[in-house]
All heavy atoms as a GROMACS GRO file, in nm:
protein
  588
    1MET      N    1   0.085  -0.118   0.000
    1MET     CA    2   0.000   0.000   0.000
    1MET      C    3   0.090   0.125   0.000
    1MET      O    4   0.191   0.130   0.068
    1MET     CB    5  -0.090  -0.003   0.122
    1MET     CG    6  -0.200   0.099   0.121
    1MET     SD    7  -0.326   0.082  -0.008
    1MET     CE    8  -0.393  -0.078   0.026
    2ILE      N    9   0.049   0.224  -0.075
    2ILE     CA   10   0.122   0.349  -0.088
    2ILE      C   11   0.040   0.462  -0.027
    2ILE      O   12  -0.081   0.468  -0.044
    2ILE     CB   13   0.150   0.382  -0.237
    2ILE    CG1   14   0.236   0.272  -0.301
    2ILE    CG2   15   0.214   0.519  -0.253
    2ILE    CD1   16   0.376   0.262  -0.247
    3LYS      N   17   0.109   0.551   0.044
    3LYS     CA   18   0.047   0.672   0.098
    3LYS      C   19   0.105   0.788   0.017
    3LYS      O   20   0.227   0.795  -0.004
    3LYS     CB   21   0.081   0.686   0.246
    3LYS     CG   22   0.022   0.809   0.310
    3LYS     CD   23   0.034   0.810   0.461
    3LYS     CE   24   0.172   0.782   0.512
    3LYS     NZ   25   0.188   0.802   0.656
    4ALA      N   26   0.019   0.878  -0.029
    4ALA     CA   27   0.065   0.990  -0.110
    4ALA      C   28  -0.004   1.119  -0.071
    4ALA      O   29  -0.120   1.118  -0.029
    4ALA     CB   30   0.040   0.961  -0.258
    5VAL      N   31   0.071   1.228  -0.085
    5VAL     CA   32   0.016   1.362  -0.066
    5VAL      C   33   0.050   1.442  -0.192
    5VAL      O   34   0.166   1.450  -0.231
    5VAL     CB   35   0.075   1.432   0.058
    5VAL    CG1   36   0.020   1.574   0.071
    5VAL    CG2   37   0.048   1.351   0.184
    6PHE      N   38  -0.052   1.498  -0.255
    6PHE     CA   39  -0.034   1.580  -0.374
    6PHE      C   40  -0.070   1.724  -0.341
    6PHE      O   41  -0.178   1.750  -0.288
    6PHE     CB   42  -0.123   1.530  -0.488
    6PHE     CG   43  -0.090   1.392  -0.534
    6PHE    CD1   44  -0.156   1.282  -0.480
    6PHE    CD2   45   0.008   1.370  -0.629
    6PHE    CE1   46  -0.126   1.153  -0.521
    6PHE    CE2   47   0.039   1.241  -0.671
    6PHE     CZ   48  -0.028   1.133  -0.617
    7GLN      N   49   0.020   1.816  -0.370
    7GLN     CA   50  -0.006   1.959  -0.352
    7GLN      C   51  -0.049   2.014  -0.488
    7GLN      O   52   0.025   2.001  -0.586
    7GLN     CB   53   0.119   2.030  -0.304
    7GLN     CG   54   0.103   2.180  -0.288
    7GLN     CD   55   0.011   2.216  -0.172
    7GLN    OE1   56   0.032   2.172  -0.062
    7GLN    NE2   57  -0.090   2.296  -0.199
    8LEU      N   58  -0.168   2.071  -0.493
    8LEU     CA   59  -0.220   2.125  -0.618
    8LEU      C   60  -0.216   2.277  -0.617
    8LEU      O   61  -0.204   2.339  -0.512
    8LEU     CB   62  -0.364   2.080  -0.640
    8LEU     CG   63  -0.392   1.931  -0.640
    8LEU    CD1   64  -0.539   1.905  -0.667
    8LEU    CD2   65  -0.306   1.858  -0.741
    9GLU      N   66  -0.231   2.334  -0.737
    9GLU     CA   67  -0.249   2.478  -0.744
    9GLU      C   68  -0.378   2.511  -0.670
    9GLU      O   69  -0.464   2.423  -0.653
    9GLU     CB   70  -0.254   2.525  -0.889
    9GLU     CG   71  -0.371   2.471  -0.969
    9GLU     CD   72  -0.365   2.509  -1.115
    9GLU    OE1   73  -0.274   2.583  -1.156
    9GLU    OE2   74  -0.453   2.465  -1.188
   10PRO      N   75  -0.397   2.632  -0.624
   10PRO     CA   76  -0.517   2.666  -0.544
   10PRO      C   77  -0.647   2.629  -0.616
   10PRO      O   78  -0.660   2.647  -0.737
   10PRO     CB   79  -0.506   2.816  -0.524
   10PRO     CG   80  -0.359   2.845  -0.537
   10PRO     CD   81  -0.308   2.747  -0.639
   11PHE      N   82  -0.742   2.577  -0.538
   11PHE     CA   83  -0.874   2.544  -0.592
   11PHE      C   84  -0.952   2.673  -0.610
   11PHE      O   85  -0.932   2.770  -0.540
   11PHE     CB   86  -0.951   2.455  -0.494
   11PHE     CG   87  -0.887   2.322  -0.469
   11PHE    CD1   88  -0.857   2.283  -0.339
   11PHE    CD2   89  -0.857   2.235  -0.571
   11PHE    CE1   90  -0.800   2.159  -0.314
   11PHE    CE2   91  -0.800   2.112  -0.547
   11PHE     CZ   92  -0.771   2.074  -0.418
   12THR      N   93  -1.047   2.667  -0.703
   12THR     CA   94  -1.129   2.786  -0.728
   12THR      C   95  -1.265   2.779  -0.659
   12THR      O   96  -1.326   2.883  -0.639
   12THR     CB   97  -1.150   2.804  -0.880
   12THR    OG1   98  -1.210   2.685  -0.932
   12THR    CG2   99  -1.019   2.831  -0.950
   13CYS      N  100  -1.309   2.659  -0.624
   13CYS     CA  101  -1.440   2.648  -0.560
   13CYS      C  102  -1.449   2.520  -0.478
   13CYS      O  103  -1.380   2.422  -0.508
   13CYS     CB  104  -1.552   2.652  -0.663
   13CYS     SG  105  -1.548   2.513  -0.777
   14PRO      N  106  -1.535   2.518  -0.377
   14PRO     CA  107  -1.550   2.398  -0.295
   14PRO      C  108  -1.601   2.275  -0.371
   14PRO      O  109  -1.576   2.163  -0.329
   14PRO     CB  110  -1.651   2.441  -0.188
   14PRO     CG  111  -1.638   2.589  -0.181
   14PRO     CD  112  -1.606   2.632  -0.322
   15SER      N  113  -1.669   2.294  -0.482
   15SER     CA  114  -1.716   2.178  -0.558
   15SER      C  115  -1.600   2.098  -0.618
   15SER      O  116  -1.619   1.983  -0.659
   15SER     CB  117  -1.813   2.220  -0.668
   15SER     OG  118  -1.748   2.298  -0.766
   16CYS      N  119  -1.482   2.158  -0.620
   16CYS     CA  120  -1.363   2.086  -0.667
   16CYS      C  121  -1.337   1.962  -0.582
   16CYS      O  122  -1.290   1.861  -0.632
   16CYS     CB  123  -1.240   2.175  -0.662
   16CYS     SG  124  -1.246   2.319  -0.769
   17ILE      N  125  -1.370   1.970  -0.454
   17ILE     CA  126  -1.345   1.859  -0.363
   17ILE      C  127  -1.420   1.734  -0.410
   17ILE      O  128  -1.359   1.628  -0.426
   17ILE     CB  129  -1.387   1.896  -0.218
   17ILE    CG1  130  -1.298   2.007  -0.166
   17ILE    CG2  131  -1.381   1.774  -0.127
   17ILE    CD1  132  -1.345   2.066  -0.034
   18SER      N  133  -1.548   1.746  -0.434
   18SER     CA  134  -1.626   1.629  -0.474
   18SER      C  135  -1.584   1.580  -0.612
   18SER      O  136  -1.581   1.458  -0.637
   18SER     CB  137  -1.775   1.657  -0.470
   18SER     OG  138  -1.810   1.761  -0.556
   19LYS      N  139  -1.549   1.670  -0.701
   19LYS     CA  140  -1.504   1.632  -0.835
   19LYS      C  141  -1.377   1.547  -0.827
   19LYS      O  142  -1.366   1.441  -0.889
   19LYS     CB  143  -1.478   1.758  -0.919
   19LYS     CG  144  -1.430   1.734  -1.059
   19LYS     CD  145  -1.410   1.868  -1.130
   19LYS     CE  146  -1.352   1.852  -1.268
   19LYS     NZ  147  -1.328   1.983  -1.332
   20ILE      N  148  -1.281   1.591  -0.747
   20ILE     CA  149  -1.154   1.519  -0.733
   20ILE      C  150  -1.175   1.387  -0.660
   20ILE      O  151  -1.129   1.282  -0.704
   20ILE     CB  152  -1.050   1.607  -0.659
   20ILE    CG1  153  -1.011   1.725  -0.747
   20ILE    CG2  154  -0.928   1.524  -0.621
   20ILE    CD1  155  -0.931   1.832  -0.675
   21GLU      N  156  -1.243   1.392  -0.544
   21GLU     CA  157  -1.262   1.270  -0.465
   21GLU      C  158  -1.339   1.165  -0.544
   21GLU      O  159  -1.304   1.047  -0.543
   21GLU     CB  160  -1.331   1.302  -0.333
   21GLU     CG  161  -1.241   1.374  -0.236
   21GLU     CD  162  -1.308   1.409  -0.103
   21GLU    OE1  163  -1.432   1.399  -0.092
   21GLU    OE2  164  -1.235   1.446  -0.010
   22SER      N  165  -1.442   1.206  -0.616
   22SER     CA  166  -1.521   1.113  -0.694
   22SER      C  167  -1.438   1.048  -0.805
   22SER      O  168  -1.440   0.926  -0.823
   22SER     CB  169  -1.641   1.186  -0.754
   22SER     OG  170  -1.711   1.102  -0.841
   23SER      N  171  -1.364   1.128  -0.878
   23SER     CA  172  -1.284   1.076  -0.990
   23SER      C  173  -1.173   0.984  -0.943
   23SER      O  174  -1.152   0.877  -1.001
   23SER     CB  175  -1.224   1.191  -1.070
   23SER     OG  176  -1.326   1.266  -1.131
   24LEU      N  177  -1.102   1.022  -0.838
   24LEU     CA  178  -0.991   0.940  -0.791
   24LEU      C  179  -1.040   0.813  -0.722
   24LEU      O  180  -0.976   0.708  -0.732
   24LEU     CB  181  -0.899   1.019  -0.698
   24LEU     CG  182  -0.820   1.132  -0.765
   24LEU    CD1  183  -0.734   1.204  -0.662
   24LEU    CD2  184  -0.733   1.079  -0.879
   25SER      N  185  -1.153   0.820  -0.655
   25SER     CA  186  -1.208   0.702  -0.586
   25SER      C  187  -1.246   0.592  -0.684
   25SER      O  188  -1.247   0.474  -0.648
   25SER     CB  189  -1.331   0.741  -0.504
   25SER     OG  190  -1.293   0.824  -0.397
   26LYS      N  191  -1.276   0.629  -0.807
   26LYS     CA  192  -1.316   0.532  -0.909
   26LYS      C  193  -1.198   0.458  -0.970
   26LYS      O  194  -1.217   0.356  -1.037
   26LYS     CB  195  -1.394   0.602  -1.021
   26LYS     CG  196  -1.529   0.653  -0.976
   26LYS     CD  197  -1.598   0.729  -1.087
   26LYS     CE  198  -1.727   0.792  -1.037
   26LYS     NZ  199  -1.789   0.879  -1.138
   27LYS      N  200  -1.076   0.507  -0.948
   27LYS     CA  201  -0.959   0.442  -1.005
   27LYS      C  202  -0.933   0.309  -0.935
   27LYS      O  203  -0.944   0.299  -0.813
   27LYS     CB  204  -0.834   0.530  -0.992
   27LYS     CG  205  -0.837   0.652  -1.082
   27LYS     CD  206  -0.708   0.729  -1.077
   27LYS     CE  207  -0.591   0.662  -1.141
   27LYS     NZ  208  -0.602   0.638  -1.286
   28ALA      N  209  -0.896   0.209  -1.012
   28ALA     CA  210  -0.864   0.078  -0.956
   28ALA      C  211  -0.749   0.092  -0.856
   28ALA      O  212  -0.650   0.160  -0.882
   28ALA     CB  213  -0.824  -0.018  -1.068
   29GLY      N  214  -0.764   0.029  -0.742
   29GLY     CA  215  -0.657   0.027  -0.642
   29GLY      C  216  -0.659   0.140  -0.542
   29GLY      O  217  -0.585   0.136  -0.444
   30VAL      N  218  -0.742   0.241  -0.563
   30VAL     CA  219  -0.747   0.354  -0.470
   30VAL      C  220  -0.829   0.314  -0.347
   30VAL      O  221  -0.944   0.275  -0.359
   30VAL     CB  222  -0.805   0.480  -0.536
   30VAL    CG1  223  -0.825   0.591  -0.434
   30VAL    CG2  224  -0.712   0.528  -0.647
   31GLU      N  225  -0.766   0.322  -0.230
   31GLU     CA  226  -0.830   0.285  -0.104
   31GLU      C  227  -0.900   0.404  -0.039
   31GLU      O  228  -1.008   0.390   0.014
   31GLU     CB  229  -0.726   0.228  -0.007
   31GLU     CG  230  -0.669   0.097  -0.050
   31GLU     CD  231  -0.767  -0.017  -0.033
   31GLU    OE1  232  -0.840  -0.020   0.067
   31GLU    OE2  233  -0.770  -0.104  -0.122
   32SER      N  234  -0.835   0.520  -0.038
   32SER     CA  235  -0.894   0.638   0.026
   32SER      C  236  -0.843   0.765  -0.040
   32SER      O  237  -0.730   0.770  -0.090
   32SER     CB  238  -0.861   0.640   0.176
   32SER     OG  239  -0.723   0.657   0.196
   33VAL      N  240  -0.929   0.867  -0.039
   33VAL     CA  241  -0.896   0.999  -0.095
   33VAL      C  242  -0.956   1.104  -0.003
   33VAL      O  243  -1.075   1.098   0.027
   33VAL     CB  244  -0.953   1.020  -0.237
   33VAL    CG1  245  -0.918   1.157  -0.290
   33VAL    CG2  246  -0.907   0.912  -0.332
   34LYS      N  247  -0.876   1.199   0.039
   34LYS     CA  248  -0.926   1.309   0.122
   34LYS      C  249  -0.865   1.439   0.070
   34LYS      O  250  -0.744   1.456   0.066
   34LYS     CB  251  -0.887   1.287   0.268
   34LYS     CG  252  -0.937   1.393   0.362
   34LYS     CD  253  -1.088   1.389   0.372
   34LYS     CE  254  -1.135   1.495   0.472
   34LYS     NZ  255  -1.269   1.537   0.450
   35VAL      N  256  -0.951   1.532   0.030
   35VAL     CA  257  -0.907   1.661  -0.023
   35VAL      C  258  -0.921   1.768   0.085
   35VAL      O  259  -1.026   1.779   0.148
   35VAL     CB  260  -0.989   1.701  -0.148
   35VAL    CG1  261  -0.946   1.839  -0.198
   35VAL    CG2  262  -0.974   1.597  -0.257
   36ASN      N  263  -0.816   1.847   0.105
   36ASN     CA  264  -0.822   1.962   0.195
   36ASN      C  265  -0.828   2.087   0.108
   36ASN      O  266  -0.728   2.125   0.046
   36ASN     CB  267  -0.700   1.965   0.287
   36ASN     CG  268  -0.706   2.076   0.389
   36ASN    OD1  269  -0.731   2.191   0.354
   36ASN    ND2  270  -0.681   2.042   0.513
   37PHE      N  271  -0.945   2.149   0.102
   37PHE     CA  272  -0.967   2.265   0.017
   37PHE      C  273  -0.876   2.381   0.055
   37PHE      O  274  -0.814   2.444  -0.031
   37PHE     CB  275  -1.114   2.308   0.026
   37PHE     CG  276  -1.146   2.430  -0.056
   37PHE    CD1  277  -1.167   2.419  -0.192
   37PHE    CD2  278  -1.156   2.555   0.002
   37PHE    CE1  279  -1.196   2.531  -0.269
   37PHE    CE2  280  -1.186   2.668  -0.073
   37PHE     CZ  281  -1.206   2.656  -0.209
   38ASN      N  282  -0.866   2.411   0.184
   38ASN     CA  283  -0.788   2.528   0.230
   38ASN      C  284  -0.640   2.515   0.201
   38ASN      O  285  -0.574   2.614   0.170
   38ASN     CB  286  -0.810   2.552   0.380
   38ASN     CG  287  -0.951   2.594   0.410
   38ASN    OD1  288  -1.014   2.664   0.330
   38ASN    ND2  289  -1.003   2.552   0.524
   39LEU      N  290  -0.587   2.394   0.210
   39LEU     CA  291  -0.444   2.373   0.186
   39LEU      C  292  -0.413   2.334   0.041
   39LEU      O  293  -0.297   2.334   0.000
   39LEU     CB  294  -0.389   2.265   0.280
   39LEU     CG  295  -0.397   2.297   0.429
   39LEU    CD1  296  -0.346   2.179   0.511
   39LEU    CD2  297  -0.317   2.423   0.462
   40GLY      N  298  -0.515   2.297  -0.035
   40GLY     CA  299  -0.492   2.254  -0.173
   40GLY      C  300  -0.419   2.122  -0.181
   40GLY      O  301  -0.341   2.098  -0.273
   41LYS      N  302  -0.444   2.033  -0.082
   41LYS     CA  303  -0.375   1.905  -0.077
   41LYS      C  304  -0.472   1.789  -0.088
   41LYS      O  305  -0.585   1.797  -0.044
   41LYS     CB  306  -0.298   1.890   0.056
   41LYS     CG  307  -0.177   1.978   0.066
   41LYS     CD  308  -0.100   1.946   0.191
   41LYS     CE  309   0.023   2.035   0.198
   41LYS     NZ  310   0.109   2.001   0.310
   42ILE      N  311  -0.421   1.682  -0.145
   42ILE     CA  312  -0.493   1.556  -0.152
   42ILE      C  313  -0.410   1.453  -0.078
   42ILE      O  314  -0.292   1.433  -0.111
   42ILE     CB  315  -0.514   1.510  -0.297
   42ILE    CG1  316  -0.588   1.615  -0.376
   42ILE    CG2  317  -0.584   1.375  -0.300
   42ILE    CD1  318  -0.590   1.588  -0.525
   43LYS      N  319  -0.470   1.387   0.019
   43LYS     CA  320  -0.405   1.275   0.088
   43LYS      C  321  -0.478   1.150   0.045
   43LYS      O  322  -0.600   1.146   0.045
   43LYS     CB  323  -0.414   1.292   0.240
   43LYS     CG  324  -0.331   1.407   0.292
   43LYS     CD  325  -0.338   1.413   0.442
   43LYS     CE  326  -0.255   1.530   0.492
   43LYS     NZ  327  -0.252   1.538   0.638
   44MET      N  328  -0.401   1.047   0.009
   44MET     CA  329  -0.466   0.926  -0.037
   44MET      C  330  -0.379   0.803  -0.014
   44MET      O  331  -0.259   0.814   0.012
   44MET     CB  332  -0.503   0.937  -0.184
   44MET     CG  333  -0.391   0.964  -0.280
   44MET     SD  334  -0.449   0.995  -0.449
   44MET     CE  335  -0.544   0.851  -0.485
   45GLN      N  336  -0.443   0.687  -0.022
   45GLN     CA  337  -0.375   0.560  -0.017
   45GLN      C  338  -0.421   0.477  -0.136
   45GLN      O  339  -0.539   0.480  -0.173
   45GLN     CB  340  -0.404   0.484   0.112
   45GLN     CG  341  -0.336   0.546   0.232
   45GLN     CD  342  -0.344   0.456   0.355
   45GLN    OE1  343  -0.433   0.373   0.367
   45GLN    NE2  344  -0.252   0.474   0.445
   46PHE      N  345  -0.325   0.404  -0.196
   46PHE     CA  346  -0.360   0.320  -0.311
   46PHE      C  347  -0.268   0.199  -0.319
   46PHE      O  348  -0.160   0.197  -0.260
   46PHE     CB  349  -0.354   0.401  -0.441
   46PHE     CG  350  -0.220   0.465  -0.472
   46PHE    CD1  351  -0.123   0.397  -0.543
   46PHE    CD2  352  -0.192   0.593  -0.429
   46PHE    CE1  353   0.000   0.455  -0.573
   46PHE    CE2  354  -0.070   0.654  -0.458
   46PHE     CZ  355   0.026   0.584  -0.530
   47ASP      N  356  -0.316   0.099  -0.390
   47ASP     CA  357  -0.243  -0.026  -0.411
   47ASP      C  358  -0.149  -0.005  -0.530
   47ASP      O  359  -0.194   0.017  -0.642
   47ASP     CB  360  -0.342  -0.138  -0.439
   47ASP     CG  361  -0.277  -0.272  -0.462
   47ASP    OD1  362  -0.156  -0.279  -0.494
   47ASP    OD2  363  -0.348  -0.374  -0.450
   48GLU      N  364  -0.020  -0.015  -0.503
   48GLU     CA  365   0.080   0.011  -0.608
   48GLU      C  366   0.077  -0.094  -0.719
   48GLU      O  367   0.131  -0.071  -0.827
   48GLU     CB  368   0.219   0.019  -0.548
   48GLU     CG  369   0.265  -0.111  -0.482
   48GLU     CD  370   0.392  -0.094  -0.402
   48GLU    OE1  371   0.487  -0.031  -0.450
   48GLU    OE2  372   0.394  -0.146  -0.289
   49GLY      N  373   0.012  -0.207  -0.696
   49GLY     CA  374  -0.001  -0.308  -0.800
   49GLY      C  375  -0.112  -0.277  -0.899
   49GLY      O  376  -0.120  -0.338  -1.005
   50LYS      N  377  -0.199  -0.182  -0.864
   50LYS     CA  378  -0.313  -0.150  -0.950
   50LYS      C  379  -0.309  -0.010  -1.010
   50LYS      O  380  -0.373   0.016  -1.111
   50LYS     CB  381  -0.443  -0.167  -0.872
   50LYS     CG  382  -0.465  -0.311  -0.829
   50LYS     CD  383  -0.593  -0.327  -0.754
   50LYS     CE  384  -0.612  -0.472  -0.713
   50LYS     NZ  385  -0.732  -0.492  -0.633
   51THR      N  386  -0.235   0.082  -0.949
   51THR     CA  387  -0.220   0.218  -1.002
   51THR      C  388  -0.090   0.276  -0.951
   51THR      O  389  -0.020   0.214  -0.870
   51THR     CB  390  -0.342   0.308  -0.966
   51THR    OG1  391  -0.336   0.426  -1.046
   51THR    CG2  392  -0.343   0.344  -0.819
   52CYS      N  393  -0.054   0.392  -1.000
   52CYS     CA  394   0.072   0.456  -0.957
   52CYS      C  395   0.051   0.607  -0.948
   52CYS      O  396  -0.048   0.661  -0.997
   52CYS     CB  397   0.183   0.424  -1.055
   52CYS     SG  398   0.158   0.491  -1.220
   53ALA      N  399   0.148   0.672  -0.884
   53ALA     CA  400   0.139   0.818  -0.867
   53ALA      C  401   0.132   0.889  -1.002
   53ALA      O  402   0.060   0.988  -1.016
   53ALA     CB  403   0.258   0.868  -0.785
   54GLY      N  404   0.202   0.840  -1.101
   54GLY     CA  405   0.199   0.902  -1.234
   54GLY      C  406   0.060   0.899  -1.295
   54GLY      O  407   0.015   0.997  -1.355
   55SER      N  408  -0.010   0.788  -1.279
   55SER     CA  409  -0.146   0.776  -1.331
   55SER      C  410  -0.241   0.869  -1.257
   55SER      O  411  -0.331   0.929  -1.318
   55SER     CB  412  -0.193   0.631  -1.317
   55SER     OG  413  -0.327   0.618  -1.357
   56ILE      N  414  -0.222   0.884  -1.128
   56ILE     CA  415  -0.304   0.975  -1.049
   56ILE      C  416  -0.280   1.119  -1.092
   56ILE      O  417  -0.374   1.196  -1.110
   56ILE     CB  418  -0.278   0.954  -0.898
   56ILE    CG1  419  -0.330   0.816  -0.857
   56ILE    CG2  420  -0.343   1.065  -0.816
   56ILE    CD1  421  -0.283   0.768  -0.723
   57LYS      N  422  -0.154   1.155  -1.114
   57LYS     CA  423  -0.123   1.290  -1.163
   57LYS      C  424  -0.188   1.317  -1.299
   57LYS      O  425  -0.240   1.425  -1.323
   57LYS     CB  426   0.029   1.309  -1.174
   57LYS     CG  427   0.098   1.323  -1.041
   57LYS     CD  428   0.247   1.339  -1.061
   57LYS     CE  429   0.322   1.338  -0.932
   57LYS     NZ  430   0.467   1.350  -0.951
   58GLU      N  431  -0.185   1.216  -1.387
   58GLU     CA  432  -0.248   1.232  -1.519
   58GLU      C  433  -0.398   1.256  -1.505
   58GLU      O  434  -0.455   1.340  -1.575
   58GLU     CB  435  -0.223   1.107  -1.604
   58GLU     CG  436  -0.082   1.096  -1.655
   58GLU     CD  437  -0.058   0.966  -1.730
   58GLU    OE1  438  -0.156   0.895  -1.764
   58GLU    OE2  439   0.060   0.934  -1.754
   59THR      N  440  -0.461   1.182  -1.413
   59THR     CA  441  -0.604   1.201  -1.389
   59THR      C  442  -0.632   1.342  -1.341
   59THR      O  443  -0.724   1.408  -1.389
   59THR     CB  444  -0.657   1.098  -1.287
   59THR    OG1  445  -0.638   0.967  -1.340
   59THR    CG2  446  -0.804   1.120  -1.256
   60LEU      N  447  -0.552   1.390  -1.248
   60LEU     CA  448  -0.569   1.526  -1.196
   60LEU      C  449  -0.550   1.630  -1.306
   60LEU      O  450  -0.626   1.726  -1.316
   60LEU     CB  451  -0.473   1.552  -1.080
   60LEU     CG  452  -0.506   1.473  -0.952
   60LEU    CD1  453  -0.389   1.478  -0.855
   60LEU    CD2  454  -0.633   1.527  -0.888
   61ASN      N  455  -0.451   1.609  -1.391
   61ASN     CA  456  -0.428   1.701  -1.503
   61ASN      C  457  -0.546   1.701  -1.599
   61ASN      O  458  -0.588   1.807  -1.646
   61ASN     CB  459  -0.300   1.664  -1.578
   61ASN     CG  460  -0.175   1.701  -1.502
   61ASN    OD1  461  -0.176   1.791  -1.419
   61ASN    ND2  462  -0.066   1.630  -1.528
   62ARG      N  463  -0.602   1.583  -1.628
   62ARG     CA  464  -0.719   1.574  -1.717
   62ARG      C  465  -0.840   1.647  -1.658
   62ARG      O  466  -0.921   1.703  -1.730
   62ARG     CB  467  -0.756   1.428  -1.741
   62ARG     CG  468  -0.704   1.371  -1.869
   62ARG     CD  469  -0.769   1.240  -1.908
   62ARG     NE  470  -0.794   1.146  -1.801
   62ARG     CZ  471  -0.706   1.058  -1.752
   62ARG    NH1  472  -0.584   1.054  -1.802
   62ARG    NH2  473  -0.740   0.976  -1.656
   63LEU      N  474  -0.849   1.646  -1.524
   63LEU     CA  475  -0.958   1.716  -1.456
   63LEU      C  476  -0.937   1.867  -1.454
   63LEU      O  477  -1.026   1.943  -1.416
   63LEU     CB  478  -0.974   1.665  -1.313
   63LEU     CG  479  -1.024   1.522  -1.298
   63LEU    CD1  480  -1.014   1.478  -1.152
   63LEU    CD2  481  -1.168   1.511  -1.347
   64GLY      N  482  -0.815   1.911  -1.490
   64GLY     CA  483  -0.786   2.054  -1.495
   64GLY      C  484  -0.708   2.108  -1.376
   64GLY      O  485  -0.702   2.228  -1.356
   65TYR      N  486  -0.644   2.018  -1.300
   65TYR     CA  487  -0.566   2.061  -1.183
   65TYR      C  488  -0.418   2.032  -1.206
   65TYR      O  489  -0.382   1.926  -1.254
   65TYR     CB  490  -0.614   1.987  -1.057
   65TYR     CG  491  -0.760   2.010  -1.031
   65TYR    CD1  492  -0.854   1.914  -1.067
   65TYR    CD2  493  -0.805   2.128  -0.975
   65TYR    CE1  494  -0.989   1.935  -1.046
   65TYR    CE2  495  -0.939   2.150  -0.953
   65TYR     CZ  496  -1.030   2.053  -0.989
   65TYR     OH  497  -1.164   2.075  -0.968
   66MET      N  498  -0.334   2.129  -1.171
   66MET     CA  499  -0.191   2.112  -1.186
   66MET      C  500  -0.130   2.068  -1.054
   66MET      O  501  -0.152   2.131  -0.950
   66MET     CB  502  -0.125   2.243  -1.231
   66MET     CG  503   0.024   2.224  -1.249
   66MET     SD  504   0.101   2.340  -1.363
   66MET     CE  505   0.109   2.489  -1.275
   67VAL      N  506  -0.056   1.957  -1.057
   67VAL     CA  507   0.012   1.907  -0.939
   67VAL      C  508   0.143   1.983  -0.924
   67VAL      O  509   0.228   1.980  -1.013
   67VAL     CB  510   0.039   1.755  -0.950
   67VAL    CG1  511   0.116   1.705  -0.830
   67VAL    CG2  512  -0.092   1.679  -0.967
   68LEU      N  513   0.158   2.055  -0.813
   68LEU     CA  514   0.280   2.131  -0.788
   68LEU      C  515   0.389   2.046  -0.726
   68LEU      O  516   0.508   2.067  -0.755
   68LEU     CB  517   0.248   2.250  -0.697
   68LEU     CG  518   0.143   2.349  -0.749
   68LEU    CD1  519   0.115   2.456  -0.646
   68LEU    CD2  520   0.189   2.411  -0.880
   69SER      N  521   0.351   1.951  -0.641
   69SER     CA  522   0.447   1.860  -0.580
   69SER      C  523   0.374   1.737  -0.528
   69SER      O  524   0.252   1.738  -0.514
   69SER     CB  525   0.522   1.929  -0.465
   69SER     OG  526   0.434   1.959  -0.359
   70SER      N  527   0.451   1.633  -0.500
   70SER     CA  528   0.393   1.513  -0.444
   70SER      C  529   0.494   1.444  -0.354
   70SER      O  530   0.614   1.457  -0.371
   70SER     CB  531   0.349   1.417  -0.554
   70SER     OG  532   0.458   1.377  -0.634
   71LYS      N  533   0.441   1.375  -0.255
   71LYS     CA  534   0.523   1.298  -0.162
   71LYS      C  535   0.460   1.160  -0.154
   71LYS      O  536   0.342   1.148  -0.119
   71LYS     CB  537   0.528   1.363  -0.026
   71LYS     CG  538   0.615   1.288   0.073
   71LYS     CD  539   0.618   1.358   0.207
   71LYS     CE  540   0.702   1.277   0.305
   71LYS     NZ  541   0.700   1.336   0.438
   72VAL      N  542   0.536   1.058  -0.191
   72VAL     CA  543   0.484   0.923  -0.198
   72VAL      C  544   0.571   0.835  -0.108
   72VAL      O  545   0.693   0.840  -0.115
   72VAL     CB  546   0.487   0.871  -0.343
   72VAL    CG1  547   0.437   0.728  -0.353
   72VAL    CG2  548   0.408   0.964  -0.434
   73SER      N  549   0.507   0.753  -0.024
   73SER     CA  550   0.581   0.662   0.062
   73SER      C  551   0.504   0.532   0.081
   73SER      O  552   0.382   0.528   0.069
   73SER     CB  553   0.609   0.726   0.197
   73SER     OG  554   0.488   0.761   0.262
   74LYS      N  555   0.577   0.426   0.107
   74LYS     CA  556   0.517   0.295   0.130
   74LYS      C  557   0.464   0.289   0.272
   74LYS      O  558   0.532   0.331   0.366
   74LYS     CB  559   0.619   0.185   0.104
   74LYS     CG  560   0.561   0.048   0.097
   74LYS     CD  561   0.660  -0.044   0.029
   74LYS     CE  562   0.602  -0.182   0.013
   74LYS     NZ  563   0.519  -0.196  -0.103
   75VAL      N  564   0.344   0.237   0.289
   75VAL     CA  565   0.284   0.221   0.421
   75VAL      C  566   0.347   0.099   0.486
   75VAL      O  567   0.354  -0.009   0.424
   75VAL     CB  568   0.130   0.203   0.411
   75VAL    CG1  569   0.070   0.173   0.547
   75VAL    CG2  570   0.066   0.325   0.351
   76LYS      N  571   0.396   0.116   0.608
   76LYS     CA  572   0.455   0.004   0.680
   76LYS      C  573   0.346  -0.093   0.722
   76LYS      O  574   0.244  -0.053   0.775
   76LYS     CB  575   0.532   0.054   0.802
   76LYS     CG  576   0.649   0.140   0.766
   76LYS     CD  577   0.718   0.190   0.889
   76LYS     CE  578   0.830   0.286   0.847
   76LYS     NZ  579   0.896   0.347   0.961
   77GLU      N  580   0.372  -0.221   0.695
   77GLU     CA  581   0.270  -0.322   0.727
   77GLU      C  582   0.301  -0.390   0.857
   77GLU      O  583   0.401  -0.392   0.911
   77GLU     CB  584   0.263  -0.424   0.615
   77GLU     CG  585   0.218  -0.357   0.486
   77GLU     CD  586   0.214  -0.453   0.369
   77GLU    OE1  587   0.203  -0.575   0.390
   77GLU    OE2  588   0.222  -0.405   0.257
   0.00000   0.00000   0.00000
């Protein structure tokens, strides 16, 4: 399992939260997604055998959000 934090450019509206959470939750292997509107961050966990940080960044870009930085680490089991 992978834990990741993505820092995005500032959101323009609170509806961005549901748009991002809904889209990312549908991706295979995604366990959890939590968007912090005020900080412009997404915290999530996903199965590295089913998706990767690069694919998540591509999804965010397709949705119209630019990823400024990301921090990805393996969850200790």
